[in-house]
C-alpha positions as CSV (number, residue, x, y, z in Angstrom):
1,M,61.8,-35.6,53.4
2,S,64.6,-34.5,56.0
3,D,66.4,-31.8,55.0
4,E,69.2,-33.8,55.5
5,A,67.7,-36.0,52.9
6,S,67.3,-33.1,50.7
7,E,71.3,-32.2,50.2
8,F,72.1,-35.6,49.6
9,G,69.7,-35.9,47.0
10,Q,70.8,-32.7,45.5
11,L,73.9,-33.8,46.4
12,A,73.4,-37.2,44.1
13,D,72.3,-34.8,41.4
14,A,75.4,-32.4,41.8
15,L,77.5,-35.5,41.1
16,R,75.6,-36.4,37.8
17,A,76.4,-33.6,36.7
18,L,80.1,-33.2,37.0
19,Q,80.4,-37.1,35.3
20,A,78.2,-35.7,32.5
21,T,80.5,-32.7,32.3
22,V,83.6,-34.9,32.7
23,S,82.6,-37.2,29.7
24,G,82.2,-34.2,27.4
25,V,85.3,-32.5,27.9
26,Q,88.3,-31.8,26.5
27,F,90.9,-28.9,28.7
28,P,94.7,-28.7,29.5
29,A,96.6,-30.5,31.9
30,E,96.9,-27.8,34.7
31,V,92.4,-28.0,34.1
32,A,92.7,-31.7,35.2
33,K,95.1,-30.6,37.8
34,R,93.0,-27.8,39.6
35,A,89.8,-30.2,39.0
36,R,91.2,-33.4,40.1
37,L,93.0,-31.2,43.8
38,D,88.7,-29.6,44.0
39,L,87.8,-33.2,44.2
40,E,90.2,-34.7,46.7
41,K,89.1,-31.8,49.2
42,L,85.8,-33.2,48.5
43,T,86.8,-36.6,49.5
44,G,88.2,-35.6,52.5
45,V,85.0,-33.0,53.8
46,L,83.0,-36.1,53.3
47,E,85.6,-39.1,54.4
48,P,84.4,-38.8,58.2
49,Y,81.0,-39.8,57.8
50,A,82.2,-43.3,56.3
51,V,79.2,-45.2,57.4
52,P,79.1,-49.0,57.1
53,E,76.4,-49.8,53.8
54,A,73.9,-51.2,55.8
55,V,73.4,-47.6,56.8
56,Q,74.2,-45.9,54.1
57,A,72.1,-43.0,53.0
58,T,73.1,-44.1,48.9
59,G,70.2,-46.0,47.3
60,R,68.1,-45.9,50.6
61,I,66.2,-42.5,50.3
62,P,62.6,-43.0,49.0
63,G,61.5,-40.2,47.0
64,I,64.5,-39.2,45.7
65,P,65.2,-40.3,42.0
66,G,67.5,-43.5,41.4
67,R,67.5,-43.1,45.8
68,A,69.8,-41.1,45.9
69,Q,72.3,-43.3,43.7
70,P,74.6,-40.9,42.3
71,L,76.3,-43.7,39.8
72,I,73.0,-45.1,38.6
73,P,70.5,-42.6,35.5
74,R,68.7,-40.4,37.1
75,G,64.9,-42.3,37.6
76,A,61.2,-41.2,38.7
77,N,58.4,-43.5,38.9
78,G,55.1,-42.9,37.5
79,E,53.4,-45.8,39.4
80,A,54.3,-49.4,40.7
81,D,52.9,-52.7,43.0
82,E,54.6,-55.9,43.5
83,L,55.0,-57.5,40.2
84,R,55.9,-53.8,38.1
85,L,56.9,-50.8,38.0
86,V,56.3,-47.8,35.3
87,G,59.1,-44.8,35.4
88,Q,61.1,-42.9,33.2
89,V,65.2,-43.2,32.6
90,T,67.3,-39.9,31.6
91,F,71.0,-41.9,30.5
92,G,72.4,-38.2,30.1
93,R,75.7,-38.2,28.1
94,Y,77.8,-40.1,31.0
95,Y,75.6,-43.5,30.3
96,R,75.3,-42.5,26.3
97,A,77.5,-46.2,24.2
98,D,77.9,-43.0,21.4
99,S,80.1,-40.5,23.9
100,A,82.8,-43.7,24.1
101,R,82.8,-43.1,20.2
102,P,86.3,-41.8,19.4
103,T,85.7,-38.7,17.6
104,A,88.4,-35.8,16.2
105,A,89.8,-33.5,19.1
106,P,88.7,-29.9,18.7
107,S,91.2,-28.1,18.0
108,H,91.6,-24.3,19.7
């Protein structure tokens, strides 16, 4: 696997971790603003490399769980043939329905 593919896969994992973290936190407005500004900066870093969908890396890197698609759960294939695929998928907090249930806010 190329360095670019490996780094892209690690970037996808980092984005999954961010999604899971954001889904399970409660913080003051100034922390949210600082995080938002950092994300906007990161978007600016990546935007110059935008390409048409037909040549994008996301979803097209074999050997990386989820083919480096960060918006789907991480998955690993065990075996496959033309009729079936056996593997394992890990659903983190971002994907679980129970994380959407209202609960009492923690007191700080």
